[in-house]
C-alpha positions in Angstrom: 0.3 0.0 -0.1 1.3 3.5 -1.0 1.3 5.9 1.8 1.6 9.6 0.9 1.2 12.6 3.2 -0.4 15.7 2.2 0.2 18.8 3.9 -1.2 22.2 3.4 2.0 24.6 3.7 5.4 24.3 3.3 8.1 23.1 6.0 10.8 25.5 6.3 14.6 24.5 6.4 15.6 23.7 10.2 16.2 21.2 12.8 12.2 20.2 12.7 12.4 19.5 9.2 15.5 17.3 9.6 14.1 15.4 12.5 10.8 15.1 10.3 13.1 14.0 7.2 15.1 11.4 9.3 11.6 9.7 10.7 10.4 9.6 6.9 13.2 8.4 5.5 13.2 5.6 8.4 9.7 4.7 7.4 10.7 4.6 3.8 13.3 2.1 4.2 11.4 -0.2 6.6 8.0 0.3 5.1 8.3 -2.2 2.1 9.2 -5.2 4.4 5.9 -4.9 5.9 3.9 -3.6 2.6 3.9 -0.1 2.8 5.5 2.0 0.7 6.2 5.7 1.5 5.0 7.8 -1.5 6.1 11.0 -0.4 5.1 14.4 1.1 2.6 16.6 -1.4 2.6 19.7 -0.2 0.6 22.5 -1.3 0.2 26.6 -0.7 -2.4 27.7 2.0 -5.4 29.3 0.6 -5.3 33.1 0.2 -8.9 33.3 0.9 -11.3 36.1 2.3 -12.5 33.8 5.6 -11.8 30.5 7.4 -14.2 28.9 5.7 -13.2 29.9 2.0 -9.8 28.9 3.1 -10.6 25.4 4.2 -13.0 24.7 1.1 -10.2 25.7 -1.5 -7.8 23.4 0.5 -10.1 20.2 0.6 -10.7 20.8 -3.2 -6.8 21.0 -3.5 -6.9 17.5 -1.7 -9.9 16.0 -3.3 -8.3 16.8 -7.0 -5.4 14.5 -6.2 -7.5 11.4 -4.7 -8.1 8.7 -6.8 -11.1 6.1 -6.4 -10.1 3.8 -3.5 -7.8 5.8 -1.5 -8.1 5.5 2.1 -8.4 9.0 3.8 -6.9 9.7 6.9 -7.5 13.3 8.3 -5.2 14.8 11.1 -7.3 16.9 13.2 -7.7 18.0 16.9 -11.4 17.1 17.0 -10.7 13.1 15.6 -10.1 10.2 17.6 -6.8 9.4 19.4 -5.8 5.8 19.2 -3.0 3.9 20.3 0.0 3.3 18.2 -0.7 -0.1 18.5 -4.5 0.5 16.8 -3.5 3.0 14.4 -1.0 0.1 13.0 -3.6 -2.8 13.5 -6.2 -0.4 11.2 -3.5 0.2 8.5 -2.5 -3.4 8.5 -5.8 -4.3 8.0 -6.5 -1.8 5.1 -3.1 -3.6 3.6 -4.2 -6.8 4.3 -8.2 -5.9 2.7 -6.3 -5.2 -0.6 -6.5 -1.3 -0.5 -3.5 0.2 -3.0 -3.1 3.7 -1.3 -3.4 6.0 1.6 -3.1 9.8 2.1 -2.9 11.0 5.5 -3.8 14.9 5.3 -2.4 17.8 7.6 -4.4 20.6 7.3 -3.8 24.4 7.1 -4.0 26.6 10.0 -7.7 27.0 10.0 -8.0 23.1 9.8 -10.1 20.5 7.6 -13.4 22.0 5.5 -16.1 19.8 7.6 -17.0 18.1 4.3 -13.9 16.6 3.9 -14.1 15.4 7.6 -17.3 13.7 6.8 -15.9 12.1 3.9 -12.7 11.1 5.8 -12.3 7.2 6.4 -10.7 8.1 9.6 -10.5 11.6 11.6 -7.1 11.2 13.6 -6.1 12.9 16.4 -2.7 13.6 18.3 -4.5 14.6 21.4 -6.6 17.7 22.3 -3.7 19.9 22.0 -2.9 22.2 18.9 0.1 21.5 17.7 2.6 23.2 15.4 2.7 22.1 11.7 6.5 21.6 12.2 5.8 19.2 15.2 2.9 17.3 13.4 5.2 16.6 10.4 7.6 14.9 12.9 4.9 13.1 14.9 3.6 11.6 12.0 6.8 10.7 10.5 7.8 9.1 13.7 4.5 7.3 13.7 4.6 6.0 10.6 8.0 4.6 11.2 6.4 3.1 14.8 3.6 1.6 12.4 6.1 0.0 10.2 8.2 -1.6 13.4 4.9 -2.8 15.2 3.7 -4.5 12.0 7.1 -6.2 11.5 7.6 -7.3 15.5 10.7 -5.0 15.8 11.6 -3.8 19.3 11.6 -0.4 18.4 8.2 -0.1 19.6 8.1 -0.9 23.8 4.6 -1.6 25.0 
């Protein structure tokens, strides 16, 4: 299953980018052994719309234009479900085993995701009730994808 990260906004050069890149590289190397291929990060610029609703709508349209039929969509959103790493790994493993070919994990812009997009998503996932800066969300997502690959492989990186 190919996994793509869709991110609204650009990641600036600095220690956060280096750390995020390190985890995404680890995932890219370890994922294929368990049937997960890292297809990369698609960055789209933040909308310049006048209102938050307009910006969310425009950003959602950019994401929807890239989704192919049958693609699993996971949105990162503070209103989403909070899952353990093991539970998220199990869900992704089940999707892979069911023959799903593509998964997109989307990080929204500063205004979050459009309501219609949240309703369309297969899973709305939260990294907790706190609001996190975009750079840290990328680091946490990269680490969780790497962790998922290690959990599915039975590797000792994840200790529970």
